[in-house]
C-alpha positions as CSV (number, residue, x, y, z in Angstrom):
1,E,270.2,135.1,54.3
2,P,273.5,134.5,56.3
3,V,274.9,137.3,58.3
4,D,278.7,138.1,58.0
5,L,280.0,138.3,61.6
6,A,283.7,138.8,60.5
7,P,283.6,142.6,61.2
8,L,282.2,142.0,64.7
9,G,284.9,139.5,65.4
10,A,287.5,141.9,64.1
11,G,286.2,144.7,66.3
12,L,286.3,142.4,69.4
13,A,289.9,141.3,68.5
14,A,290.9,145.0,68.1
15,I,289.4,145.8,71.5
16,S,291.7,143.2,73.0
17,I,294.6,145.5,72.4
18,V,293.5,147.5,75.4
19,G,294.8,144.7,77.7
20,P,298.4,144.9,76.8
21,G,298.2,148.7,77.0
22,L,297.0,148.5,80.6
23,A,299.6,145.9,81.4
24,I,302.4,148.0,80.2
25,G,301.1,151.0,82.1
26,I,300.8,149.0,85.3
27,L,304.3,147.5,84.6
28,A,305.8,150.9,84.2
29,G,304.3,152.3,87.4
30,M,305.3,149.3,89.5
31,S,308.9,149.2,88.1
32,A,309.3,153.0,88.7
33,S,308.0,152.5,92.3
34,A,310.5,149.5,92.8
35,I,313.4,151.5,91.4
36,S,312.6,154.4,93.7
37,R,312.6,152.1,96.7
38,N,315.8,150.3,95.8
39,P,317.9,152.3,93.3
40,D,320.7,149.7,93.5
41,A,318.5,147.1,91.9
42,A,317.6,149.4,88.9
43,P,319.4,147.4,86.3
44,Q,317.7,144.1,87.2
45,I,314.3,145.7,87.5
46,R,314.7,147.5,84.2
47,S,315.7,144.4,82.4
48,V,312.7,142.4,83.7
49,A,310.4,145.3,82.9
50,V,311.5,145.5,79.3
51,L,311.2,141.7,78.9
52,M,307.6,141.8,80.3
53,A,306.7,144.8,78.2
54,A,307.9,142.9,75.1
55,F,305.7,140.0,76.0
56,A,302.7,142.2,76.5
57,E,303.3,144.1,73.3
58,G,303.6,140.7,71.5
59,L,300.2,139.8,72.6
60,G,298.8,143.1,71.4
61,I,300.4,142.5,67.9
62,I,298.9,139.0,67.8
63,A,295.5,140.5,68.6
64,L,295.9,143.1,65.8
65,V,297.0,140.4,63.4
66,V,293.9,138.3,64.2
67,A,291.7,141.4,63.7
68,L,293.1,142.2,60.4
69,A,292.9,138.6,59.3
70,L,289.3,138.5,60.2
71,V,288.6,141.6,58.2
72,F,290.5,140.7,55.1
73,V,290.3,136.9,55.0
74,G,286.9,136.4,56.7
C-alpha cells in the first residue's frame, strides 16, 4: 500500500520559514549596529535593510505557499 508523504513534505517546507526569520533578525541587529556607528548613513542603511527584509520575507511566503500546496493539492 503506498504511503502518502505529502504531509511530511509540507512539514519540511513549513520548517523552512525559520530561515527568513533568522535572516531578518540578523539583518535588524547588524543594521542597528551600523546606524549606531555611523548615524549620518542611517537613511541609506535603512533603505537597504528594508529591501533585504522584503526579499527574506518573500522567501518565507514562497515556502509557506509550497507547504500549503503540498497539503491541499498533494
